[in-house]
C-alpha positions in Angstrom: -10.4 -8.9 42.8 -13.1 -6.4 42.4 -15.4 -6.6 39.4 -18.0 -4.0 38.3 -21.6 -5.0 39.0 -23.4 -6.7 36.0 -25.2 -4.5 33.6 -28.7 -5.7 34.6 -28.0 -4.7 38.3 -27.2 -1.2 37.1 -30.3 -1.0 35.0 -32.6 -2.4 37.9 -31.0 0.2 40.4 -31.7 2.9 37.8 -35.3 1.7 37.2 -36.0 1.5 40.9 -34.7 5.1 41.4 -36.9 6.4 38.7 -40.0 4.6 40.2 -39.3 5.7 43.6 -38.8 9.3 42.4 -42.0 9.3 40.5 -44.0 7.8 43.4 -42.4 10.5 45.8 -43.3 13.3 43.4 -46.9 12.0 43.0 -47.2 11.7 46.9 -45.9 15.1 47.4 -48.4 16.7 44.9 -51.2 14.7 46.7 -50.0 16.2 50.1 -50.1 19.8 48.6 -53.4 19.4 46.8 -55.2 16.8 48.9 -56.5 13.5 48.2 -55.6 9.7 48.6 -52.0 8.6 48.5 -51.2 6.4 45.5 -51.3 2.6 46.3 -52.8 3.1 49.8 -56.0 4.1 51.5 -54.3 7.0 53.4 -56.2 10.3 52.8 -54.7 13.8 53.4 -56.6 17.0 53.3 -53.7 18.9 51.7 -52.1 22.2 52.3 -48.8 23.8 52.6 -47.7 22.2 55.9 -48.4 18.6 54.7 -46.8 19.2 51.4 -43.6 20.7 52.9 -43.4 17.8 55.5 -43.7 15.3 52.7 -41.1 17.1 50.6 -38.5 17.5 53.2 -39.1 14.4 55.5 -41.3 12.0 53.6 -39.2 11.9 50.5 -36.1 11.5 52.4 -37.5 8.5 54.3 -38.9 7.2 51.1 -35.5 7.3 49.3 -33.6 6.0 52.4 -35.9 2.9 52.8 -36.0 2.3 48.9 -32.2 2.4 48.9 -31.6 -0.1 51.7 -34.5 -2.4 50.4 -32.8 -2.4 46.9 -29.5 -3.2 48.3 -30.8 -5.9 50.5 -32.4 -7.5 47.5 -29.9 -6.8 44.8 -26.6 -7.5 46.5 -27.3 -11.2 47.2 -28.7 -11.7 43.8 -25.7 -9.9 42.2 -23.3 -12.1 44.4 -25.1 -15.3 43.2 -25.0 -14.2 39.5 -21.3 -13.4 39.7 -20.5 -16.7 41.5 -22.3 -18.6 38.8 -20.5 -16.6 36.2 -17.1 -17.6 37.8 -18.1 -21.1 38.2 -19.0 -21.3 34.4 -15.8 -19.8 33.4 -13.7 -22.4 35.2 -12.4 -25.2 33.1 
C-alpha cells in the first residue's frame, strides 16, 4: 500500500530546496563579483570564468548533493513517522 508522504516532509523538502537555491545564487554572485563564499573561508577573485563555472557546474553539484543528503535524512525519518502512525491506528 502506497501512502503520500506526510505534510511536514513535503514542507521540509520545499524549505531545503529554497535554502539551497538561495545559497547557490549567493555563491554564484560571489563568484562573479569576487569575495568570500558564504559560511566558509574560501575566497575567490571573481570574474566571468569563475562565475560561469559556479553557475553551470557548482550549482549542479550543490543541488545534487543537497538532494541526496535530504533524501538520506528525510526518508528514514518519514518511514519511522509513518510506522508510528500505523501502530497508533491499530486497535
